[in-house]
N, C-alpha and C positions, 0 to 999 in steps of 0.2 A: 101291440099297436105299432104300426109302421108309419113313419112320417118320411115322406120323400119330397124333395124339392127339385123340380126339373123345369127349366125354362127353355122352350124350343124356339129356334129361330132358323132362318134360311139364308144366312149370309153366304155370299158366293166369293169366298176368299181363295185365290189361286197361289199365293205366295206361301212359303212355309209358315205355319202358325207359331206365334211367339208369346202372345199375351194370354194371361189366365186370371180369373178371379182369385185373389189371394186372401180375402177376408170375408168369411161367412158369418162373422159375429152379429151383424145387424139382424139376420134371419133368425139365428139362435135366440137372441134377446127377445125378439118378437114372439117366438114360440113359447119361451119361458114365461113371458108376461101374459099372453093370451090363452095358453093351453096348459095351465098348471096341473089340471086334473090328470094329464097323461103320466105324471110322475107319482100319482097317489096309489097305484095298484099294489096289492100285497102278493100278487102272483109272481112266481119266480122268473118266468120268461116274459113278463109284460113290460119290461123296460123298453122305452122307445128306441128306435133305430133311425138314424138319419144318414142319408147318403146325398152328397152334393156333387153335382157335375156341372162344369162350365160347358154347356152344350154348344155355345158359339165356337169355343175352342175345339170341341170334339168334332163338330161339323167341319171345321177348317182342316183338321187332321185327315178326316175321311175323304174330303174333297181333294186335298193335296195328294193323298195316296192314289186315288182314282185317276187324277190327272197325270201323275208321274208314270203310270203304267199304261194308260190309254184304255180305249173302249173294248179292246179284244181280250183283256184280262178280267177274269172273274175274281172278285174279292170276297174273302170270308174272314169273319172275326172269330177268334178262338173263344168259345163259350167259357172256358176256364178263366179267361181274363175279365169277363163281365157277363154274368148270367142273368142280369136284370131284364125281365121280359120286355118292358116298355122300351128299353134302350136298344135291344136287339131288333124288335119290330120296327122301331124308328130308323135304325140303320138300314134295314131291308126296304122299308117303304120309301124312305127319302133318298137313299144313296144306292140301293140295289145290292147291298152287301149281304151275303149269306152267312152261315154259321158253320165253323169247323169244330168237330167233336172228337175227342180222344178216347171216349168210353161210350158204351151203350147207354149208360145212365144219362150222359150228356145228350145223346141222340134223342132219347125219350123225352128229356126236358125240353129240347128244342121243338120236337114235334107236338107233344101233348100239352105242354104248359105255355110255351111261347108261340105256338101255332105257326112255326116256320114251315113253309112247304118243303116236301121231301127233296125237290129238285134244287133247293137252295141250302142243302145240308151236305157237308163232306164228312165222312166217317174215316178217321185217320189213325185209328188205334194201332199201335205196333204189335198187339197180341190179341187179335180177334178170335173168339171161340167160333166153332162151326155154327152154332145157333145165332150168334150175333151177326156173323157174315150172311147167313141165310136171311135173317130179318132185314138187314140193310139192302140186300139184293132184291128181295121180294117187294120192298117199298121203293125201289128205284132210287135209292140214296147213292150218291157218288161214293165209291170206296177206293181208297188208296191202299194197294196191296204191298206188303213189305218183303215178300220173298216168294220163291217158286212153289213152296209148299202151300202157301196161302192162295196163290194163283190156281194151283191144282184143285184146291177145295172149292174155290169160286166156280171153276169150270164144271166140277161135279154137281154143284148146287144148281147151276143153270141147266145142265143136262137132265138132272133128276126131275126138273120142273118143266120138261118139254120144250127146252130152248127159251125159257123165260126171258122176256125183255128186261134189260137192266138199266140202271142209271149209269153214269159215267164210271169207268174203271181206270184207275191210274196205277202205275207201278213205280214204287220208290226205287231209285237206282243209286247204288253206292259204288262209286268208281274205285274204291280200295286204293287210293293214292297214298295214304299214310302221311299226309303233309303236315299234320299237327305236331305241336311240341310235347304233348302228353300221349305217349305210345298207347296206353290202355284206351284212350278215347279217340284216337286217330285211326279211322278206318278208310 
């Protein structure tokens, strides 16, 4: 059984968001009082799950981010930070935010479960297999390529498919400045 509590609103806050709901105990007490049967199952995985989000605050954060960067910047939410279908669809439908995916599993979740359009997905895995890259290119998903080997694989996939039209292609550039304090992590 899944119990979710989401309250959607469309507050147009332009200043940095600061307030959040800090006490969900009234909602929990109401559920415990009115829906006692959800705790009676003998099934191992039947325990209820509740996730609470202050959507006024979430809206404010997304609006603030969009306003800070302007209309020419495309915004994407990392699916690893929140893979809840209704929240991702809400961010897309209300704010125009797409979904950034770091694995093919996340891409498939965004496409098939969340129903995010392919042109609103960024595939940003640092170690894409040839079949993953081919899938993303064939579905016109924006791909950020990490190195020249991956670029050559993408070129070969496009050529092997008769000059296939792609989604956006980005290239991660590492300036190799070594400015960090930890040498092993500073590239």
